[in-house]
Backbone as CSV, one residue per row, in Angstrom:
resi,resn,N_x,N_y,N_z,CA_x,CA_y,CA_z,C_x,C_y,C_z
1,MET,23.438,8.152,-13.196,22.495,7.891,-12.134,21.485,6.859,-12.629
2,LYS,21.347,5.823,-11.885,20.397,4.769,-12.238,19.000,5.167,-11.762
3,THR,18.005,4.669,-12.488,16.621,4.934,-12.096,15.794,3.664,-12.198
4,ARG,14.660,3.697,-11.541,13.695,2.599,-11.627,12.519,2.985,-12.511
5,ILE,12.650,4.081,-13.252,11.529,4.605,-14.021,10.972,3.584,-15.006
6,ALA,11.834,2.929,-15.761,11.346,1.968,-16.762,10.516,0.864,-16.106
7,ASP,11.012,0.326,-15.001,10.274,-0.742,-14.312,8.950,-0.233,-13.753
8,LEU,8.988,0.930,-13.122,7.761,1.500,-12.553,6.747,1.811,-13.644
9,ARG,7.238,2.325,-14.749,6.375,2.667,-15.877,5.721,1.417,-16.450
10,LYS,6.506,0.359,-16.613,5.981,-0.895,-17.168,4.973,-1.547,-16.233
11,GLU,5.205,-1.433,-14.919,4.249,-1.977,-13.950,2.878,-1.329,-14.116
12,ARG,2.871,-0.061,-14.472,1.613,0.679,-14.651,1.138,0.689,-16.101
13,LYS,1.862,-0.042,-16.945,1.521,-0.134,-18.371,1.458,1.245,-19.036
14,LEU,2.459,2.068,-18.718,2.564,3.406,-19.292,3.654,3.424,-20.355
15,SER,3.410,4.116,-21.441,4.468,4.312,-22.427,5.343,5.474,-21.965
16,GLN,6.503,5.599,-22.586,7.370,6.738,-22.281,6.650,8.037,-22.605
17,ALA,5.919,8.062,-23.708,5.195,9.265,-24.117,4.120,9.637,-23.097
18,GLU,3.417,8.650,-22.563,2.372,8.928,-21.573,2.969,9.518,-20.302
19,LEU,4.061,8.915,-19.823,4.708,9.447,-18.619,5.233,10.851,-18.888
20,ALA,5.843,11.042,-20.044,6.363,12.366,-20.407,5.250,13.406,-20.374
21,ASN,4.101,13.073,-20.927,2.966,13.987,-20.942,2.503,14.309,-19.522
22,ILE,2.478,13.321,-18.668,2.032,13.503,-17.286,2.942,14.465,-16.529
23,VAL,4.263,14.327,-16.725,5.213,15.155,-15.960,5.681,16.392,-16.731
24,GLY,5.197,16.575,-17.953,5.461,17.801,-18.688,6.800,17.895,-19.402
25,VAL,7.280,16.762,-19.922,8.522,16.762,-20.704,8.281,15.987,-21.995
26,THR,9.316,15.866,-22.818,9.182,15.096,-24.054,9.482,13.622,-23.800
27,ARG,9.032,12.798,-24.721,9.340,11.367,-24.632,10.845,11.160,-24.658
28,GLN,11.544,11.963,-25.444,12.999,11.833,-25.548,13.680,12.079,-24.200
29,THR,13.115,12.975,-23.406,13.677,13.220,-22.070,13.550,11.976,-21.207
30,ILE,12.384,11.345,-21.222,12.190,10.114,-20.438,13.141,9.029,-20.935
31,THR,13.275,8.900,-22.247,14.201,7.913,-22.814,15.618,8.175,-22.333
32,SER,16.042,9.415,-22.378,17.408,9.769,-21.971,17.654,9.507,-20.487
33,ILE,16.653,9.754,-19.659,16.793,9.476,-18.226,16.884,7.969,-18.008
34,GLU,16.027,7.205,-18.676,16.029,5.746,-18.502,17.331,5.115,-18.976
35,THR,17.943,5.682,-20.001,19.196,5.114,-20.533,20.442,5.757,-19.919
36,GLU,20.223,6.569,-18.891,21.304,7.206,-18.136,22.143,8.177,-18.973
37,LYS,21.534,8.769,-19.996,22.234,9.768,-20.795,21.932,11.177,-20.307
38,TYR,20.969,11.298,-19.419,20.549,12.594,-18.897,20.142,12.394,-17.448
39,ILE,20.521,13.335,-16.592,20.125,13.287,-15.186,18.985,14.278,-15.001
40,ALA,17.904,13.799,-14.448,16.721,14.641,-14.252,17.024,15.785,-13.290
41,SER,16.453,16.937,-13.569,16.551,18.059,-12.634,15.789,17.683,-11.357
42,LEU,16.070,18.389,-10.296,15.374,18.107,-9.044,13.856,18.283,-9.176
43,PRO,13.377,19.363,-9.807,11.913,19.478,-9.966,11.307,18.327,-10.781
44,LEU,12.009,17.889,-11.825,11.494,16.778,-12.631,11.544,15.475,-11.842
45,ALA,12.628,15.244,-11.123,12.728,14.040,-10.286,11.588,14.012,-9.271
46,TYR,11.272,15.172,-8.716,10.172,15.270,-7.754,8.835,14.924,-8.413
47,LYS,8.583,15.469,-9.604,7.330,15.194,-10.309,7.179,13.708,-10.623
48,ILE,8.254,13.093,-11.110,8.217,11.669,-11.450,7.967,10.836,-10.201
49,SER,8.708,11.123,-9.153,8.559,10.369,-7.901,7.166,10.535,-7.315
50,LYS,6.665,11.769,-7.345,5.326,12.038,-6.808,4.268,11.275,-7.598
51,TYR,4.418,11.224,-8.909,3.452,10.492,-9.726,3.392,9.018,-9.300
52,PHE,4.557,8.427,-9.046,4.590,7.014,-8.655,4.306,6.807,-7.166
53,GLY,4.160,7.883,-6.421,3.858,7.772,-4.991,5.051,7.306,-4.183
54,LEU,6.250,7.651,-4.646,7.481,7.210,-3.981,8.356,8.405,-3.633
55,LYS,9.342,8.174,-2.760,10.337,9.199,-2.470,11.347,9.222,-3.614
56,ILE,11.978,10.367,-3.818,12.956,10.508,-4.895,14.016,9.413,-4.813
57,GLU,14.509,9.147,-3.620,15.579,8.149,-3.473,15.110,6.720,-3.755
58,ASP,13.798,6.515,-3.834,13.269,5.204,-4.198,13.139,5.037,-5.711
59,VAL,13.244,6.138,-6.443,13.151,6.107,-7.907,14.521,6.316,-8.549
60,PHE,15.304,7.216,-7.961,16.624,7.553,-8.495,17.696,7.053,-7.539
61,VAL,18.662,6.302,-8.077,19.708,5.721,-7.253,21.038,6.348,-7.628
62,LEU,21.608,7.106,-6.706,22.900,7.722,-6.947,23.991,6.687,-6.772
63,ASN,24.801,6.525,-7.798,25.937,5.618,-7.730,27.097,6.412,-7.147
64,GLU,27.300,6.288,-5.842,28.301,7.102,-5.163,29.722,6.805,-5.615
65,GLU,29.979,5.624,-6.134,31.312,5.305,-6.635,31.673,6.206,-7.812
66,GLU,30.696,6.551,-8.653,30.948,7.426,-9.801,31.261,8.840,-9.367
67,GLU,30.788,9.240,-8.204,30.969,10.611,-7.727,32.355,10.835,-7.144
68,LYS,33.066,9.779,-6.793,34.393,9.928,-6.148,35.479,10.172,-7.148
């Protein structure tokens, strides 16, 4: 699953550690989500999206071709 987290984070001049602290996870979790090695849980996706003031689907992009 692709995300816009890295771009959104950089726009706000936030480090991975700062965002992780804000949403209550480790920096490694944010790194793994950004590099597509981990898919965020729905509650975490909601927290991240809410922090950026966006809808979940505006932050997380489901690649439907991979799901088929």
